[in-house]
C-alpha positions in Angstrom: 106.0 128.0 122.6 108.5 126.3 120.4 107.7 124.5 117.1 108.7 121.2 118.7 106.3 121.7 121.6 103.6 122.6 119.1 103.9 119.2 117.5 103.9 117.4 120.8 101.0 119.4 122.3 97.6 119.5 120.7 95.5 122.7 120.5 92.7 123.4 118.1 91.1 125.2 115.3 87.5 125.9 114.7 85.4 126.9 111.8 82.3 128.4 109.9 79.1 127.8 107.9 76.6 125.0 108.4 76.2 122.1 106.1 73.3 120.0 104.9 71.8 116.9 106.4 74.0 113.8 106.6 74.0 111.1 104.0 74.0 107.4 104.8 77.6 106.4 105.3 79.6 103.5 104.0 81.6 101.7 106.7 85.3 101.5 106.2 86.8 98.9 108.5 90.3 98.8 109.7 91.4 96.0 107.3 92.7 97.7 104.2 93.7 94.3 102.7 92.2 92.7 99.6 88.5 92.0 100.3 85.0 92.8 99.1 83.6 96.2 100.0 80.1 97.5 100.3 80.0 99.8 97.2 76.9 101.9 97.8 78.4 104.4 95.5 76.8 107.7 94.5 77.7 108.5 90.9 79.4 111.9 90.5 78.3 114.3 87.9 81.2 115.5 85.7 82.9 118.7 86.7 86.0 120.6 85.8 89.3 119.4 87.0 92.8 120.9 87.0 95.3 119.8 84.4 96.7 117.0 86.5 93.2 115.5 86.7 93.0 115.1 83.0 93.7 111.6 81.7 97.1 111.3 80.1 95.3 108.9 77.7 92.3 106.7 78.2 93.2 103.9 80.6 92.0 100.4 80.2 89.8 98.8 82.8 91.9 96.6 85.1 91.0 93.8 87.3 93.3 92.1 89.8 95.0 89.2 88.1 95.3 85.8 89.8 98.5 86.4 91.7 99.4 82.8 92.2 102.6 81.0 91.2 102.6 79.8 87.6 102.2 76.0 87.2 104.7 75.7 84.3 105.7 72.3 83.0 106.6 69.4 85.3 110.4 70.0 84.8 110.1 73.6 85.8 107.8 72.7 88.8 110.4 70.2 90.0 113.3 72.7 89.6 111.4 75.3 91.5 110.6 72.9 94.3 114.1 71.5 94.5 115.7 74.9 94.5 113.4 75.9 97.3 114.7 72.9 99.3 118.3 74.2 98.9 119.6 72.3 95.8 122.2 74.5 94.1 121.1 76.1 90.9 124.2 74.9 89.1 123.3 71.3 89.9 119.8 71.7 88.6 121.0 73.6 85.5 123.9 71.4 84.5 124.5 68.5 86.9 127.5 67.1 85.0 129.6 70.1 84.7 131.4 72.6 86.9 129.6 75.7 88.0 130.0 78.6 85.7 132.4 81.4 86.5 130.8 84.5 88.1 129.8 87.1 85.5 126.8 89.2 84.5 124.9 88.0 81.5 123.4 91.4 80.6 123.5 95.1 81.3 120.2 96.6 82.4 119.3 100.1 81.3 116.9 101.6 83.9 114.9 104.6 82.8 114.9 105.9 86.4 117.2 108.8 87.1 118.5 109.6 90.6 118.9 113.0 92.2 121.7 114.9 90.6 122.4 117.0 93.7 123.0 113.9 95.8 125.3 112.5 93.0 127.4 115.7 92.9 127.7 115.6 96.7 129.0 112.0 96.5 131.7 113.0 94.0 132.6 115.8 96.4 132.9 113.3 99.3 129.6 113.5 101.1 126.4 111.5 101.4 123.4 113.9 100.9 120.3 112.4 102.6 117.2 114.5 102.9 119.2 117.7 102.9 121.8 116.5 105.5 125.5 116.1 104.4 127.6 113.4 106.0 131.3 113.0 105.0 132.0 109.6 103.4 135.0 109.1 105.6 133.0 109.5 108.8 130.1 107.2 108.0 130.2 103.8 109.8 129.1 101.2 107.2 129.0 98.2 109.5 125.7 96.5 109.9 125.7 97.1 113.6 126.3 100.9 113.2 123.6 103.1 114.7 122.3 104.9 111.7 119.0 106.8 111.3 116.5 105.0 108.9 117.2 107.3 105.9 121.0 106.7 106.2 120.4 102.9 106.7 118.4 102.8 103.5 121.0 104.9 101.5 124.1 103.1 102.7 122.9 99.5 103.1 120.4 99.6 100.2 122.9 101.3 97.9 120.2 103.7 96.8 122.9 106.3 96.2 124.0 104.4 93.0 121.2 106.0 90.8 122.2 109.4 92.1 125.8 108.9 91.2 125.0 107.3 87.8 123.0 110.4 86.8 125.3 113.2 87.8 128.2 112.8 85.4 129.7 110.6 82.7 130.4 107.0 83.9 134.2 107.2 83.8 134.1 110.1 86.3 131.8 108.2 88.6 133.4 104.7 88.6 136.2 105.6 91.1 133.7 107.0 93.6 131.4 104.0 93.3 134.1 101.5 93.7 135.6 103.3 96.7 132.3 103.3 98.6 131.7 99.7 97.6 135.1 98.6 98.8 134.5 100.3 102.2 131.1 98.6 102.5 132.5 95.2 101.6 135.3 95.6 104.1 132.8 96.6 106.8 130.5 93.7 106.0 132.7 90.7 104.9 129.9 88.2 105.1 126.2 88.0 105.7 125.3 88.8 109.3 122.7 90.4 111.4 121.7 94.1 111.6 120.1 96.6 109.2 122.5 95.8 106.4 120.9 92.3 106.3 117.2 93.1 106.6 115.4 91.5 103.6 114.4 94.9 102.3 117.9 96.5 102.3 119.5 93.3 101.0 117.0 93.1 98.1 117.4 96.7 97.2 121.2 96.4 97.4 121.3 93.4 95.1 118.9 95.0 92.6 120.9 98.2 92.6 124.2 96.3 92.2 122.7 94.5 89.1 121.1 97.6 87.5 124.2 99.8 88.0 126.8 97.1 87.5 128.9 99.2 85.0 129.8 101.6 87.9 130.9 98.7 90.1 132.6 96.4 87.6 134.3 98.7 85.2 137.9 99.7 85.6 141.2 97.7 85.8 140.8 96.3 89.3 140.2 92.6 88.4 140.3 91.6 92.1 137.5 94.0 93.0 135.4 92.9 90.1 135.7 89.2 91.1 135.0 90.2 94.7 131.9 92.1 93.7 130.5 89.3 91.6 131.1 86.9 94.5 129.3 89.3 96.8 126.4 89.4 94.4 126.1 85.6 94.4 126.5 85.4 98.2 123.8 88.0 98.7 121.5 86.2 96.3 122.0 82.9 98.2 121.3 84.7 101.5 118.1 86.1 100.1 117.1 82.7 98.8 117.1 81.4 102.5 115.7 84.5 104.3 113.4 86.3 101.9 110.3 84.9 103.7 111.3 86.6 106.9 110.7 90.2 105.5 109.2 92.7 107.9 106.3 93.6 105.6 105.0 93.3 102.0 107.2 96.0 100.6 110.3 94.5 102.1 109.3 91.1 100.7 108.8 92.7 97.2 112.3 94.2 97.4 113.7 90.8 98.4 112.0 88.9 95.6 113.0 91.5 93.1 116.6 91.0 94.1 116.3 87.2 93.7 114.6 87.4 90.3 117.2 89.9 89.1 120.0 87.5 90.2 118.2 84.6 88.4 118.1 86.6 85.2 121.6 88.0 85.2 123.9 85.5 87.0 125.0 82.2 85.5 123.0 79.0 86.2 120.1 81.1 87.2 117.2 79.2 85.7 116.1 77.4 88.9 116.5 80.6 90.9 114.4 82.5 88.4 111.6 80.0 88.6 111.8 80.1 92.4 112.0 83.9 92.4 109.1 84.5 90.0 106.8 82.3 92.0 107.6 84.3 95.2 107.4 87.6 93.3 103.9 86.9 92.1 102.7 85.9 95.5 104.4 89.1 97.0 102.6 91.3 94.4 99.3 89.7 95.4 99.9 90.7 99.0 101.3 94.1 98.3 98.3 96.3 97.7 94.6 96.6 98.2 92.2 96.1 95.3 92.4 99.7 94.1 96.2 99.5 94.0 97.2 101.3 97.2 99.9 99.7 99.2 98.8 98.5 102.7 101.1 101.0 104.6 99.0 103.8 102.9 102.3 105.7 102.4 102.9 107.6 99.1 106.6 107.0 99.6 106.0 103.2 99.8 103.8 103.5 96.7 106.7 105.2 94.9 109.2 102.6 96.1 107.0 99.7 94.8 106.8 101.3 91.4 110.5 102.0 91.3 111.4 98.4 92.2 109.2 97.1 89.4 110.7 99.5 86.9 114.2 98.4 87.7 113.2 94.7 87.6 111.5 95.2 84.2 114.9 96.7 83.0 116.6 93.5 84.1 114.1 91.5 82.0 114.7 93.8 79.0 118.5 93.3 79.3 117.9 89.5 78.8 115.3 90.1 76.0 112.6 88.5 78.1 109.1 89.7 79.1 108.3 89.9 82.8 105.3 87.9 84.2 101.9 89.4 83.4 101.4 90.1 87.1 104.2 92.7 87.0 102.6 94.7 84.3 99.2 94.4 86.0 100.5 95.6 89.3 102.4 98.5 87.8 99.2 99.7 86.1 97.3 99.3 89.4 99.9 101.2 91.5 100.0 104.4 89.4 96.5 105.8 89.6 96.4 105.9 93.5 99.7 107.8 93.5 98.3 110.3 91.0 95.4 110.8 93.3 97.7 112.5 95.9 99.1 115.1 93.5 98.4 118.7 94.2 98.1 121.5 91.7 101.9 122.0 91.9 102.4 118.4 90.8 103.9 117.3 94.1 102.4 114.8 96.6 100.4 115.5 99.7 102.0 114.8 103.1 100.4 111.5 104.3 101.6 108.6 106.5 105.1 109.9 107.0 105.7 111.3 103.6 107.0 114.8 102.9 105.8 116.9 100.0 107.5 114.9 97.3 108.4 117.3 94.4 106.6 117.4 91.1 109.9 116.5 89.3 110.3 113.3 91.3 106.7 112.2 90.7 106.8 113.0 87.0 110.1 111.2 86.5 108.8 108.1 88.2 105.5 108.1 86.2 107.4 108.7 82.9 109.7 105.8 83.7 106.8 103.5 84.5 105.3 104.1 81.0 101.8 103.9 82.5 99.3 106.5 81.2 96.3 106.7 83.6 93.8 108.9 85.3 94.2 109.8 88.9 92.0 107.8 91.2 89.3 109.9 93.0 87.4 107.5 95.3 90.2 105.2 96.6 88.1 103.5 99.3 90.4 100.6 99.8 93.6 102.8 100.0 91.6 105.2 102.1 92.1 108.6 100.3 89.4 110.7 98.6 90.3 113.3 96.0 88.2 116.1 94.5 89.5 118.3 91.7 87.5 121.5 90.9 89.2 123.7 88.3 92.5 124.8 89.9 91.6 123.5 93.4 92.5 120.0 94.7 91.1 118.5 97.9 92.7 115.4 99.5 90.9 113.7 102.4 92.0 110.8 104.6 88.9 108.7 105.0 90.3 105.5 106.5 91.8 104.1 109.7 95.6 104.2 109.9 97.3 101.1 108.5 97.5 98.0 110.7 100.6 97.9 112.8 102.0 95.0 110.8 101.8 97.2 107.7 102.7 100.6 109.2 106.1 102.1 108.4 105.6 105.6 109.8 102.0 105.3 110.8 100.2 108.5 111.4 97.0 109.3 113.4 95.7 111.4 110.5 92.1 110.1 110.1 89.7 112.7 108.7 92.5 115.2 108.0 92.5 117.0 104.7 94.8 119.1 102.4 93.7 121.8 100.0 95.6 123.5 97.2 94.8 126.2 94.7 96.8 126.2 91.6 100.5 125.9 92.5 99.9 126.9 96.1 99.0 124.7 99.1 96.6 126.4 101.4 95.9 123.7 104.0 98.5 121.0 104.6 99.7 118.4 107.1 103.1 118.7 108.7 104.3 115.4 107.2 107.9 114.2 106.8 108.2 111.7 109.7 110.0 109.3 107.3 112.6 112.0 106.6 113.6 112.2 110.3 117.3 111.7 110.5 118.1 114.1 107.7 117.5 117.8 108.3 114.4 116.9 110.2 115.4 116.0 113.8 114.7 112.5 115.0 113.3 113.9 118.3 110.2 115.2 116.5 109.5 112.2 114.5 106.7 110.9 116.8 105.2 114.4 117.0 105.0 114.6 113.2 102.9 111.5 113.2 100.5 112.8 115.9 96.9 113.9 115.2 97.9 117.5 116.1 100.3 117.5 113.2 97.4 117.0 110.8 94.6 119.3 109.7 91.8 117.7 111.7 90.2 117.6 115.2 91.7 116.4 118.4 90.1 115.8 121.8 91.8 116.4 125.2 95.3 116.8 123.6 95.1 113.1 122.6 95.8 111.2 119.4 92.9 109.6 117.6 95.2 106.5 117.3 98.1 105.8 119.7 101.5 106.7 118.2 104.3 104.3 119.3 108.0 104.3 118.7 109.7 102.9 115.6 106.9 103.9 113.3 104.3 101.7 114.9 100.8 102.6 116.0 98.5 101.3 118.7 94.8 101.3 119.5 92.5 104.0 118.3 90.5 104.3 115.1 89.0 101.0 114.0 86.2 102.0 111.7 85.5 104.9 109.4 82.2 105.5 107.7 82.4 107.4 104.4 79.9 108.6 101.8 80.5 110.7 98.6 77.9 112.4 96.5 77.5 115.1 93.9 75.0 117.8 94.9 73.5 120.6 92.8 71.4 123.6 93.7 70.2 125.8 90.9 73.2 126.3 88.7 75.8 125.5 91.4 77.3 122.1 91.8 79.6 120.6 94.4 81.0 117.3 95.6 80.2 116.3 99.2 82.3 114.1 101.4 81.0 112.9 104.8 82.9 110.7 107.1 83.2 109.7 110.8 85.6 107.8 113.0 85.5 106.0 116.4 89.0 106.9 117.6 87.7 108.8 120.6 84.6 106.6 121.3 86.1 104.3 123.9 87.8 107.0 125.9 85.4 109.9 125.6 82.1 108.4 124.2 82.2 110.7 121.2 82.5 110.1 117.4 84.2 112.7 115.2 82.2 113.4 112.1 83.5 115.7 109.3 81.6 117.0 106.3 83.4 118.7 103.4 81.6 120.3 100.4 83.8 121.7 97.6 82.0 123.8 95.0 82.6 123.0 91.3 84.4 126.3 90.7 86.9 125.4 93.4 86.5 128.8 95.2 84.5 127.6 98.2 85.0 124.8 100.7 82.3 124.4 103.3 83.0 122.2 106.3 81.6 121.0 109.5 83.2 119.1 112.4 80.7 117.4 114.7 81.2 115.5 118.0 78.4 112.9 118.2 77.8 111.1 121.5 77.9 107.3 121.2 75.4 105.5 123.4 72.0 106.2 124.7 73.1 108.9 127.1 75.5 111.7 126.6 78.1 112.3 129.3 78.1 115.4 131.5 80.9 117.9 131.8 83.2 119.6 129.4 86.2 118.4 127.4 88.9 120.3 125.5 88.9 120.2 121.8 91.1 121.6 119.0 90.5 121.8 115.2 93.7 122.5 113.4 94.3 123.9 109.9 98.0 123.9 109.1 98.8 126.5 106.5 101.0 125.9 103.5 104.4 127.6 102.9 104.1 131.2 102.0 100.5 131.6 103.2 100.2 134.7 105.5 97.4 134.7 108.1 95.7 137.6 109.8 93.1 137.3 112.5 89.9 139.4 112.1 88.8 141.9 114.7 85.9 139.8 115.8 88.2 136.8 116.2 85.7 134.7 114.2 87.7 134.7 110.9 91.1 134.6 109.4 92.3 136.2 106.2 94.8 134.2 104.1 97.1 135.9 101.6 98.7 133.4 99.1 102.0 134.0 97.4 100.3 134.6 94.0 98.4 137.6 95.5 95.0 135.8 95.8 93.1 136.2 99.1 91.1 133.6 100.9 89.1 133.9 104.1 88.1 131.3 106.7 85.0 132.1 108.9 83.6 130.2 111.8 79.9 129.6 111.6 77.7 132.0 113.6 75.8 128.9 115.0 79.0 127.1 116.1 79.4 126.0 119.7 81.8 127.8 122.0 85.4 128.2 120.9 87.9 130.8 119.8 90.2 131.1 116.9 94.0 131.5 117.4 96.9 131.7 115.0 99.9 129.6 116.1 103.3 128.5 114.9 103.6 125.3 112.9 106.0 123.6 110.5 105.9 121.8 107.1 108.5 119.3 105.8 109.3 120.2 102.2 110.4 117.9 99.3 114.0 118.0 100.4 113.2 117.0 103.9 113.8 120.4 105.4 111.4 121.7 108.1 110.0 125.1 107.1 108.3 127.4 109.6 104.6 128.0 108.9 101.4 129.0 110.7 98.3 127.2 111.7 94.7 128.3 112.4 93.5 126.7 115.6 89.9 126.6 116.9 90.1 125.6 120.5 88.0 125.6 123.6 85.8 123.4 125.8 82.8 121.5 124.5 80.1 119.5 126.1 80.6 115.8 126.5 77.1 115.5 125.1 78.4 116.6 121.7 79.4 119.7 119.7 79.0 121.3 116.3 81.6 123.5 114.5 80.7 124.7 111.0 83.2 126.7 109.0 83.7 128.2 105.5 86.9 128.7 103.5 86.3 130.9 100.5 88.3 132.7 97.8 87.6 136.4 97.9 87.5 138.9 95.1 
């Protein structure tokens, strides 16, 4: 069976050793927005973490600021109101003189560096997007062109500018930047419809134009310089009128960042700045849950939000001004959740459409943010749990998928987990749906978002939450119950996670409950997957189930003679073993093909352990043990 078919079709994996009695669970509803939660927390006893779990420096306690528009003085309030009604900024700034000539008032210096390889490819005449090269001369830059989402973002959002800026001295990059800019302006002579004029792409484009203006405005072509400045002003005016029609919170943030940057750096911008800062602060208030996780639950969206605020802060610094306090507060809130999804190799886990973002990319972003913080562990609002035990890191998805209005590449990944030991990933998710359109084929994008592409249980080859086209999701998991505790027996300690979801309840009358216990030395993970009947009477008959454990790159698997266990050889020479509990219900272990999307967006062939078979509609129990040997 091909890899593509594997992702579309759901088989299963099964596992060992029994676990202790269930704890009372805390209910996690399908509304990951800002709200009060029932915090029946169990305090963890301290245990050893890997290096990435150590605080970079003690972080201050943060509370959500009041993200409401600043009142200001009466004149500022009037200017903001009038500008929102459409009164030109030049009239409000200086009603008795001509509008100022177009120019930039400052030169931002962003600490964010792009990808050097992509910049070198641009100088050689190619866009390089998630590993796929496309000749500049063959890319259609019109707004109506049918481009895959990664290329839309790169071309219409001008996200290639940081890559080009960081690959060579400026004078060598200016001709390339201006050539691409000229082609884009020719293809899009005025604001119109299509992907080029989505609020998010327009906001990103304007912000990138401002931050990397030296690449676009240098040189001797005065006509192009004036044309570019005019395009900046036209784009800012378009955003003024359309920013409130953004598709989601991250798109709105990009739009407001573009408006604020224009208010800072273009002449007669005081009224626009007042208008933009009010909208920006409201957008920040809607962006994330109380623990700082963006509502799409995507690590890539989390990184995008941080990057936007870093570039915007650079625009403030260019004008020797301080950003609103809400910007600093939100930056400090966004970083700890991102750190929670780092593995031992420093890269990110594969969640909600993200691939395995590299350690270098994450470190560069965190360094540029200038935020020093601990990784979050119990991110109940964002929905991820993290346990760090010496060199072992466990990440667990303990929440429903994002609501459809927030989803970007929504995945049916509830109760999936990832596990790494040192620099090697043992259990992973396939990930990478957001990279589809580069080296990852678009045709498997929906499959990468399916439950079968994640290390969790599936029933009847069905997704726990419906996977729709264009990144959207349908009905399925509505509630997740979650409890976390520290347990200790004699001299051995462990952290226990117990969670359940109702994604299969309406169709099959069964809840999926998963229990994970990671020992403090990081060398043993006990797990148990249970199917619990919902209702007074269990249904008769059998139903197919599958529990999948997708293996990380370089992990070699061998099935034991009794077909109740699997040996796992890691690239560093260490050896782990998975065993299915002797008291598990019927099922058999298989080793099948899988794939994993790496940091460059390239699909890499891997294997997966699958426990599959038929189980009673009255419920089932599948304990398992994953342990380091020797």
